[in-house]
SEKE-518078 format. One record per residue (C-alpha): residue number from 1; x, y, z. Coordinates in steps of 0.2 Angstrom, whole numbers, plus 5000, padded with zeros to 4 digits. Each point is the difference from the previous one (the first is absolute). Layout:
BEGIN
NODE|NUM|X|Y|Z
...
***
This chain:
BEGIN
NODE|1|4996|4915|5065
NODE|2|5014|5009|4991
NODE|3|5016|4990|4997
NODE|4|5015|5009|5008
NODE|5|5019|4998|4997
NODE|6|5002|4994|5018
NODE|7|4989|4985|4996
NODE|8|5013|4995|4987
NODE|9|5015|5003|5011
NODE|10|4992|4991|5015
NODE|11|4992|4986|4991
NODE|12|5006|4982|5006
NODE|13|4996|4984|4991
NODE|14|4999|4983|5008
NODE|15|5015|4989|4997
NODE|16|4995|4983|4992
NODE|17|5005|4983|5006
NODE|18|5012|4988|4991
NODE|19|5006|5013|4987
NODE|20|5006|5018|4999
NODE|21|4989|5015|4997
NODE|22|4983|5007|5006
NODE|23|4982|4995|4999
NODE|24|4994|5001|4983
NODE|25|4983|5006|5004
NODE|26|5006|5014|5011
NODE|27|5012|5006|4987
NODE|28|4986|5000|4987
NODE|29|4988|5010|5011
NODE|30|5013|5013|5004
NODE|31|5004|5002|4982
NODE|32|4982|5002|4996
NODE|33|4999|5014|5013
NODE|34|5015|5009|4991
NODE|35|4991|4998|4983
NODE|36|4984|5007|5007
NODE|37|5009|5015|5007
NODE|38|5010|5003|4984
NODE|39|4983|5000|4990
NODE|40|4993|5012|5013
NODE|41|5015|5012|4997
NODE|42|4998|4999|4981
NODE|43|4981|5004|5002
NODE|44|5004|5015|5011
NODE|45|5013|5006|4987
NODE|46|4986|4998|4986
NODE|47|4988|5009|5011
NODE|48|5012|5015|5003
NODE|49|5003|5001|4981
NODE|50|4981|5001|4997
NODE|51|4998|5013|5013
NODE|52|5014|5010|4993
NODE|53|4993|5000|4983
NODE|54|4983|5005|5006
NODE|55|5008|5014|5010
NODE|56|5010|5006|4985
NODE|57|4985|4998|4988
NODE|58|4989|5011|5012
NODE|59|5013|5014|5001
NODE|60|5003|5000|4981
NODE|61|5018|4995|5002
NODE|62|5008|4987|4987
NODE|63|4999|4982|5005
NODE|64|5016|4993|5008
NODE|65|5010|4988|4991
NODE|66|4999|4986|5013
NODE|67|5013|4986|5002
NODE|68|4997|4983|4993
NODE|69|4985|4993|5009
NODE|70|5003|4984|5010
NODE|71|4986|4989|4998
NODE|72|4996|4989|5015
NODE|73|5000|4985|4989
NODE|74|5018|5002|4998
NODE|75|5002|4995|5018
NODE|76|5000|4981|4997
NODE|77|4997|4987|5013
NODE|78|5016|4994|5007
NODE|79|5002|4981|4998
NODE|80|5000|4989|5015
NODE|81|5017|4994|5005
NODE|82|5008|4992|5015
NODE|83|5014|5011|5007
NODE|84|4999|5019|4998
NODE|85|5015|5011|5003
NODE|86|4998|5012|5015
NODE|87|5011|5013|4992
NODE|88|4989|5001|4985
NODE|89|4985|5001|5011
NODE|90|5007|5015|5009
NODE|91|5005|5009|4984
NODE|92|4982|4997|4993
NODE|93|4993|5007|5017
NODE|94|5012|5015|4999
NODE|95|4994|5004|4982
NODE|96|4982|4997|5005
NODE|97|5002|5013|5014
NODE|98|5009|5012|4989
NODE|99|4986|4999|4987
NODE|100|4987|5002|5013
NODE|101|5008|5015|5007
NODE|102|5003|5008|4983
NODE|103|4981|4997|4996
NODE|104|4994|5007|5017
NODE|105|5012|5015|4998
NODE|106|4994|5003|4982
NODE|107|4982|4999|5006
NODE|108|5003|5012|5015
NODE|109|5009|5012|4989
NODE|110|4987|5000|4987
NODE|111|4986|5003|5013
NODE|112|5010|5014|5008
NODE|113|5003|5009|4983
NODE|114|4982|4998|4995
NODE|115|4995|5007|5017
NODE|116|5012|5015|4998
NODE|117|4993|5003|4983
NODE|118|4983|5000|5007
NODE|119|5004|5012|5013
NODE|120|5009|5012|4988
NODE|121|4984|4999|4989
NODE|122|4989|5004|5014
NODE|123|5011|5014|5005
NODE|124|5000|5007|4983
NODE|125|4981|4998|4999
NODE|126|4998|5009|5016
NODE|127|5011|5014|4994
NODE|128|4991|5001|4984
NODE|129|4983|5001|5009
NODE|130|5007|5014|5011
NODE|131|5006|5010|4985
NODE|132|4983|4997|4992
NODE|133|4992|5006|5016
NODE|134|5011|5016|5000
NODE|135|4997|5003|4982
NODE|136|4981|4999|5003
NODE|137|5001|5011|5015
NODE|138|5011|5013|4989
NODE|139|4987|4999|4986
NODE|140|4986|5003|5013
NODE|141|5010|5015|5007
NODE|142|5003|5007|4983
NODE|143|4982|4997|4995
NODE|144|4995|5009|5017
NODE|145|5012|5015|4996
NODE|146|4994|5001|4982
NODE|147|4982|5000|5006
NODE|148|5005|5014|5013
NODE|149|5008|5009|4986
NODE|150|4985|4999|4989
NODE|151|4989|5005|5015
NODE|152|5012|5015|5003
NODE|153|4999|5004|4982
NODE|154|4981|4999|5000
NODE|155|5000|5011|5015
NODE|156|5011|5013|4992
NODE|157|4989|4999|4984
NODE|158|4985|5003|5011
NODE|159|5009|5015|5008
NODE|160|5005|5006|4984
NODE|161|4982|4998|4993
NODE|162|4994|5009|5016
NODE|163|5012|5014|4996
NODE|164|4995|5000|4982
NODE|165|4982|5002|5005
NODE|166|5004|5014|5012
NODE|167|5010|5008|4986
NODE|168|4985|4997|4989
NODE|169|4988|5008|5012
NODE|170|5012|5015|5002
NODE|171|5000|5001|4981
NODE|172|4981|4999|4999
NODE|173|4999|5013|5014
NODE|174|5012|5011|4990
NODE|175|4991|4998|4984
NODE|176|4983|5004|5009
NODE|177|5009|5015|5007
NODE|178|5006|5005|4983
NODE|179|4983|4998|4992
NODE|180|4993|5010|5014
NODE|181|5012|5013|4997
NODE|182|4997|5000|4981
NODE|183|4981|5001|5003
NODE|184|5000|5014|5013
NODE|185|5006|5016|4993
NODE|186|5015|5006|5009
NODE|187|5013|5013|4999
NODE|188|5014|4995|4988
NODE|189|5013|4999|5014
NODE|190|4989|4988|5010
NODE|191|4997|4989|4984
NODE|192|5018|4999|4997
NODE|193|5004|4995|5018
NODE|194|4987|4987|4999
NODE|195|5007|4993|4984
NODE|196|5017|4999|5008
NODE|197|4994|4992|5016
NODE|198|4990|4987|4990
NODE|199|5015|4996|4989
NODE|200|5011|4999|5015
NODE|201|4988|4988|5009
NODE|202|4999|4989|4984
NODE|203|5018|5000|4998
NODE|204|5003|4995|5018
NODE|205|4986|4987|4999
NODE|206|5008|4992|4984
NODE|207|5017|5001|5008
NODE|208|4994|4991|5016
NODE|209|4991|4987|4990
NODE|210|5015|4996|4989
NODE|211|5011|5000|5015
NODE|212|4989|4988|5010
NODE|213|4997|4989|4985
NODE|214|5019|4999|4996
NODE|215|5004|4997|5018
NODE|216|4987|4986|5001
NODE|217|5007|4992|4984
NODE|218|5018|5001|5006
NODE|219|4995|4993|5017
NODE|220|4991|4986|4992
NODE|221|5013|4995|4988
NODE|222|5014|5002|5014
NODE|223|4990|4988|5012
NODE|224|4996|4987|4986
NODE|225|5018|5000|4994
NODE|226|5007|4999|5018
NODE|227|4988|4985|5003
NODE|228|5004|4992|4984
NODE|229|5019|5002|5003
NODE|230|4999|4993|5017
NODE|231|4989|4985|4994
NODE|232|5013|4997|4986
NODE|233|5014|5001|5012
NODE|234|4992|4988|5013
NODE|235|4995|4988|4986
NODE|236|5018|5000|4993
NODE|237|5008|4998|5016
NODE|238|4989|4986|5005
NODE|239|5002|4991|4983
NODE|240|5019|5001|5002
NODE|241|5000|4994|5018
NODE|242|4988|4986|4995
NODE|243|5012|4995|4985
NODE|244|5015|5001|5012
NODE|245|4992|4988|5012
NODE|246|4993|4988|4987
NODE|247|5018|5000|4992
NODE|248|5008|4997|5017
NODE|249|4988|4986|5005
NODE|250|5002|4992|4983
NODE|251|5019|5001|5000
NODE|252|5000|4992|5018
NODE|253|4987|4987|4995
NODE|254|5011|4995|4985
NODE|255|5016|5000|5010
NODE|256|4992|4989|5013
NODE|257|4993|4989|4987
NODE|258|5016|4999|4990
NODE|259|5010|4996|5016
NODE|260|4988|4987|5006
NODE|261|4999|4992|4983
NODE|262|5019|4999|4999
NODE|263|5002|4993|5017
NODE|264|4986|4987|4997
NODE|265|5008|4995|4983
NODE|266|5017|4998|5009
NODE|267|4992|4990|5014
NODE|268|4990|4989|4987
NODE|269|5016|4998|4990
NODE|270|5010|4994|5015
NODE|271|4987|4989|5006
NODE|272|4997|4992|4983
NODE|273|5019|4998|4998
NODE|274|5001|4991|5017
NODE|275|4985|4990|4996
NODE|276|5008|4994|4984
NODE|277|5016|4996|5008
NODE|278|4991|4991|5014
NODE|279|4991|4990|4987
NODE|280|5015|4996|4990
NODE|281|5010|4995|5016
NODE|282|4985|4989|5006
NODE|283|4999|4991|4983
NODE|284|5019|4997|5000
NODE|285|5000|4994|5018
NODE|286|4985|4989|4996
NODE|287|5009|4993|4985
NODE|288|5015|4996|5010
NODE|289|4990|4993|5014
NODE|290|4990|4989|4988
NODE|291|5016|4994|4992
NODE|292|5008|4996|5017
NODE|293|4984|4992|5005
NODE|294|5000|4990|4984
NODE|295|5018|4994|5003
NODE|296|4996|4995|5017
NODE|297|4985|4991|4994
NODE|298|5010|4991|4987
NODE|299|5013|4996|5014
NODE|300|4987|4994|5012
NODE|301|4992|4989|4987
NODE|302|5016|4993|4995
NODE|303|5004|4996|5018
NODE|304|4983|4992|5002
NODE|305|5002|4990|4984
NODE|306|5017|4994|5007
NODE|307|4993|4995|5017
NODE|308|4986|4992|4991
NODE|309|5012|4989|4990
NODE|310|5009|4996|5015
NODE|311|4984|4995|5009
NODE|312|4995|4990|4985
NODE|313|5017|4991|5000
NODE|314|4998|4996|5019
NODE|315|4983|4994|4997
NODE|316|5006|4988|4986
NODE|317|5014|4994|5011
NODE|318|4988|4997|5014
NODE|319|4988|4990|4989
NODE|320|5015|4990|4994
NODE|321|5005|4997|5017
NODE|322|4982|4995|5005
NODE|323|5000|4987|4985
NODE|324|5017|4993|5005
NODE|325|4994|4999|5018
NODE|326|4984|4992|4996
NODE|327|5009|4987|4989
NODE|328|5013|4996|5014
NODE|329|4987|5000|5013
NODE|330|4990|4988|4989
NODE|331|5015|4989|4997
NODE|332|5004|5000|5019
NODE|333|4983|4995|5005
NODE|334|4999|4986|4987
NODE|335|5017|4994|5006
NODE|336|4993|5000|5018
NODE|337|4984|4991|4995
NODE|338|5010|4986|4991
NODE|339|5011|4998|5015
NODE|340|4985|4999|5011
NODE|341|4993|4986|4988
NODE|342|5016|4990|5000
NODE|343|5002|5002|5019
NODE|344|4982|4993|5003
NODE|345|5003|4985|4988
NODE|346|5016|4995|5008
NODE|347|4993|5001|5017
NODE|348|4986|4988|4995
NODE|349|5011|4987|4992
NODE|350|5011|5000|5016
NODE|351|4986|4997|5011
NODE|352|4994|4985|4989
NODE|353|5017|4991|5001
NODE|354|5001|5002|5019
NODE|355|4983|4991|5002
NODE|356|5006|4985|4989
NODE|357|5016|4998|5010
NODE|358|4990|5000|5016
NODE|359|4988|4986|4994
NODE|360|5013|4988|4994
NODE|361|5010|5001|5016
NODE|362|4984|4995|5010
***
């Protein structure tokens, strides 16, 4: 069960009999509870420091210069005394409550900051994953466009090849026609016309071949360059967007971590200062109470010694009176015994004389 400040304020001790103060056992038990709570608070502070160092170490941040660690052994057991001060107890309870509240606030703030940092990190990871997915999709689209461009280029090359074949076939036909015209005797005008027609067909076929090849090459180069440019543009935009998101997430993470660390350091410093102040005041109060209890103890012992001397004196007087009384009583009893003896002798002598007188008269 946790030790609450209300327990300190509402604690009542049993008044002792025949002397001022409170029951010593109850006071000691109550102080033991306070000591246990102080040790628990000190342990919580140490745990918070360890958790902070672990968190900073995992994030690569420099270790925090923590305040002077307060060892639980510094909380010494309060000596037993008879009359504690109610005001001092209330002050100690207020300090205990303040230290407990500060430690709880520090722990709550640290948890909140760690949770916010974790949320920011998760959001950054989600954004990075989305950017990576978009980059992969863009790469896939670019690859598809490049493949399509290559397919179109291959198609264009195939068409150009077909046209080249057609032109070649036409050239071969023209050559055959020319050979035929050379082989078969003909008039000079017909031969000249055949040569001109063959030359025209050859020139046309060569021109068509060159045009188709040039068009296919240019189309192929254009499609490949367009696909590569689109691919480079998408990759560049995705990389820039990814870098922006990563930088923004890292900056937000660093900001939250710095703010959480500063808040945690402030709360730890405040809690440590209050804890030190509480320990100092508790020691001073304990020293004062011990001195007061020692003085009261000395006074009580002196009073008991004086009463003991008085009682011893009365006992001596009573013993003296007893001896005197015994002596007087003994003397009185002896006197009475002597009187009784003399009275008995006189009575016996008187009776004998009376008997002699009576005999002589007869």
